C-alpha positions in Angstrom: 0.4 3.8 -32.7 -2.6 4.0 -30.4 -2.1 3.9 -26.6 -4.6 2.8 -24.0 -3.7 3.2 -20.3 -5.8 2.5 -17.2 -4.9 2.3 -13.6 -7.4 1.4 -10.8 -6.1 1.6 -7.2 -7.2 -0.9 -4.7 -7.8 2.0 -2.3 -9.0 5.2 -3.9 -6.3 7.9 -3.9 -3.6 5.5 -2.9 -2.2 4.0 -6.2 1.2 2.4 -5.7 1.4 1.5 -9.4 3.0 3.9 -11.9 2.7 3.9 -15.7 3.9 6.2 -18.5 4.9 6.7 -22.1 7.7 9.0 -23.3 8.8 9.0 -26.9 9.3 5.4 -27.9 9.4 4.1 -24.3 6.6 2.7 -22.1 6.8 1.5 -18.5 4.6 0.0 -15.8 5.9 -0.3 -12.3 4.1 -2.0 -9.4 5.1 -0.7 -6.0 5.7 -3.7 -3.7 3.1 -3.6 -1.0 5.2 -5.5 1.6 4.5 -4.9 5.3 5.9 -1.7 6.7 8.4 -3.5 8.9 10.3 -4.7 5.9 10.9 -1.1 4.7 11.4 0.5 8.1 14.7 2.0 7.1 13.0 4.5 4.7 10.5 7.2 5.5 9.3 7.4 1.9 6.2 5.6 0.8 5.8 2.9 -1.9 3.9 5.3 -4.2 6.7 7.9 -4.0 9.3 5.2 -5.0 7.4 3.7 -7.9 6.5 7.1 -9.4 10.0 8.5 -8.9 11.6 5.4 -10.5 9.1 5.4 -13.4 9.8 9.0 -14.4 13.5 8.5 -14.2 13.4 5.2 -16.1 11.4 6.9 -18.9 14.0 9.6 -19.1 17.1 7.3 -19.0 15.7 4.9 -21.6 15.4 7.7 -24.3 18.9 6.9 -25.6 18.6 3.8 -27.8 22.3 3.2 -27.4 21.7 2.5 -23.7 20.3 -1.0 -23.0 17.0 -1.0 -21.0 18.8 -2.8 -18.2 21.4 -0.1 -18.1 18.7 2.6 -18.1 17.0 0.8 -15.2 20.2 0.6 -13.2 20.9 4.3 -13.7 17.4 5.2 -12.7 17.6 3.0 -9.5 20.9 4.8 -8.7 19.3 8.2 -9.3 16.4 7.5 -7.0 18.7 6.1 -4.4 20.6 9.3 -4.4 17.4 11.2 -3.6 17.1 9.7 -0.1 20.1 7.6 0.9 21.4 10.6 2.9 18.3 10.5 5.2 17.2 6.9 5.0 18.9 3.7 6.1 18.2 1.7 3.0 20.1 -1.3 4.1 17.5 -1.6 6.9 14.8 -1.9 4.3 13.2 0.4 1.8 10.4 0.5 -0.8 10.6 -1.5 -4.0 8.8 -2.1 -7.3 8.4 -4.6 -10.1 9.1 -3.3 -13.6 7.8 -3.9 -17.2 9.3 -1.7 -19.9 9.4 -1.7 -23.7 11.1 0.6 -26.3 10.6 0.8 -30.0 14.0 0.9 -31.7 14.2 0.8 -35.5 12.4 -2.4 -36.6 12.3 -4.0 -33.1 10.6 -3.8 -29.8 13.0 -4.1 -26.9 11.5 -5.4 -23.6 12.4 -5.8 -20.0 10.7 -7.5 -17.1 11.8 -7.5 -13.4 9.8 -9.6 -11.0 6.1 -10.3 -11.5 5.0 -7.4 -13.6 4.2 -8.8 -17.0 4.2 -8.2 -20.8 1.8 -9.8 -23.1 3.1 -9.8 -26.7 0.2 -10.1 -29.0 1.4 -11.3 -32.4 -0.2 -10.6 -35.8 -1.1 -14.3 -36.2 -3.2 -14.1 -33.0 -0.8 -15.9 -30.7 0.2 -14.4 -27.4 3.5 -14.7 -25.5 3.6 -13.8 -21.8 6.9 -12.6 -20.2 7.0 -12.7 -16.4 9.8 -13.3 -14.0 8.6 -16.3 -12.0 11.4 -16.4 -9.4 9.2 -14.8 -6.7 6.6 -17.6 -7.2 9.4 -20.2 -6.7 10.5 -18.5 -3.5 6.9 -18.3 -2.1 6.4 -22.1 -2.8 9.7 -22.9 -1.2 9.8 -20.7 1.8 7.4 -20.5 4.8 6.8 -17.2 6.6 7.1 -13.6 5.6 10.6 -13.2 7.1 12.0 -16.1 5.1 10.5 -14.8 1.9 11.8 -11.3 2.6 15.3 -12.6 3.2 15.3 -13.9 -0.4 14.5 -10.4 -1.9 17.5 -9.3 -4.1 19.6 -12.2 -2.9 21.3 -15.0 -4.8 18.9 -17.9 -5.3 16.0 -15.6 -4.5 14.0 -13.1 -6.5 14.8 -9.6 -7.7 13.0 -6.3 -7.7 13.9 -2.6 -8.2 14.9 -1.3 -4.8 18.1 0.6 -4.0 20.6 -1.8 -5.6 21.4 -0.8 -9.3 22.8 -4.3 -9.8 19.2 -5.7 -9.6 18.7 -4.5 -13.1 21.2 -7.1 -14.3 18.7 -9.7 -13.2 15.9 -8.5 -15.4 14.6 -10.6 -18.3 15.4 -8.7 -21.5 15.0 -9.3 -25.2 13.7 -7.9 -28.5 11.0 -8.9 -31.0 10.5 -7.7 -34.6 7.8 -5.0 -34.7 6.5 -6.5 -37.9 5.4 -9.6 -35.9 3.4 -7.7 -33.3 -0.2 -6.3 -33.3 -0.1 -5.1 -29.7 1.9 -5.2 -26.4 0.3 -5.0 -23.0 2.3 -3.9 -19.9 0.6 -5.1 -16.8 0.9 -5.0 -13.0 0.0 -8.3 -11.2 -3.3 -6.7 -10.1 -4.3 -7.4 -13.8 -2.7 -10.7 -14.3 -4.4 -12.1 -11.2 -7.4 -12.4 -13.6 -5.5 -15.5 -14.9 -3.7 -17.0 -11.9 -6.0 -16.2 -8.9 -9.4 -15.5 -10.4 -9.6 -17.8 -13.4 -11.3 -15.2 -15.5 -9.0 -15.5 -18.5 -6.0 -17.2 -19.9 -3.2 -15.1 -21.4 -4.7 -15.1 -24.9 -8.2 -14.1 -23.8 -6.8 -11.5 -21.4 -4.9 -9.8 -24.3 -7.9 -9.8 -26.5 -10.1 -8.4 -23.7 -7.6 -5.6 -22.9 -7.5 -4.6 -26.6 -11.3 -4.4 -26.6 -12.1 -2.7 -23.3 -9.7 -2.5 -20.4 -12.3 -0.9 -18.1 -14.4 -4.0 -18.5 -11.4 -6.2 -17.6 -10.8 -4.3 -14.4 -14.5 -4.3 -13.5 -14.6 -8.0 -13.8 -11.5 -8.4 -11.6 -13.1 -6.3 -8.9 -16.3 -8.3 -9.0 -14.4 -11.6 -8.8 -12.3 -10.3 -5.9 -15.4 -9.4 -4.0 -16.8 -12.8 -4.5 -13.6 -14.7 -3.3 -14.1 -17.3 -0.6 -12.4 -15.8 2.5 -10.3 -19.0 2.8 -9.0 -18.6 -0.8 -8.5 -14.8 -0.7 -4.9 -13.6 -0.7 -3.5 -11.2 1.9 -4.6 -8.4 -0.3 -8.1 -9.1 -1.5 -7.9 -6.1 -3.9 -4.7 -5.0 -5.6 -3.8 -1.9 -7.6 -4.5 -2.9 -11.2 -2.7 -1.1 -14.1 -2.6 -1.9 -17.8 -0.9 0.0 -20.6 -1.4 -1.2 -24.2 0.4 -0.1 -27.3 -1.7 -0.9 -30.3 0.9 -1.3 -33.0 -1.5 -1.9 -35.9 -4.1 0.7 -37.0 -7.5 -0.3 -35.6 -10.5 -0.9 -37.7 -13.4 1.5 -37.6 -15.2 -0.7 -35.1 -12.2 -1.1 -32.9 -11.5 2.6 -33.0 -15.0 3.3 -31.6 -14.6 0.9 -28.8 -11.2 2.2 -27.5 -10.6 5.2 -25.4 -7.2 6.9 -24.8 -6.5 7.3 -21.1 -3.4 9.5 -20.7 
C-alpha cells in the first residue's frame, strides 16, 4: 500500500485539521472553525482538540473487534476526560468532523461524521463519495449562526465529534471489499470545496487528480479561492485543506514517479 498525505493550512502555522495512519487505520479530522463564542466553555483550541482526538482514535481503532463507531466513542470520552475538570463543556467546546477507514481482512471498513468525506475509487474507474449531508440540510433550513449552532449534536440537526461519546452512533459506517478498490481518499471539506464551492472538479475528476498530484489540487483550490467574487465568497475564503490517500493497487512506473510520500 502506498500512502500520500498533504495538509495545507489556511493560515500558516495554524492547521486545525489532523491526519494520520497507524497500522491498518487512517483518519482525517477537520477541526470545526466555529466562532469562539460557541466554544466559550473551553479554554482549549480547535487544533488541540482535533489532534488529541485523532491520535486517540488511531489508537482505539487498532482492535478489529471494536467497531469504528465504538472506537470513536471511546476516543471522544478519553479526550473529554482530559479537560472536563477544568472546562464547562456544556457551555460550548471545540469539535471536529471525522473520516476514518480500517483494513480488516478482505474488507475496508469506513466511518464518516459530518462533512469530512471519503472518495472510494473502484478498480472499474467509478468513484463513490461518502459525506454526511445533515449539516447542509440544517444550513439550508435555518437562518442565523445561533439557530444553526442550536442544531449541533441535537435530534433533527447534525452531528460532530465534540464531548458527547454518543455522537459516534450517528456516524455513517459501512464496509467495502478491498478487491473492488484501487484507492481511498480521506478529505477535509477544504478539499471537497473544489467540487461544491469552486467548480474545479466533480467527484470522479477530484479522485483522479488527487492520485496524480495532491499538491496541484491544493494549489488550484488556493488560486480559485483568491479569485472568488467577494459576494460569493464564504465566511472563510480559505480553509484548511487535508487529503490522505491510500493507494491500494501497486502504481505503474509512471505513477510511481509522479507520487510523493508525505508522512
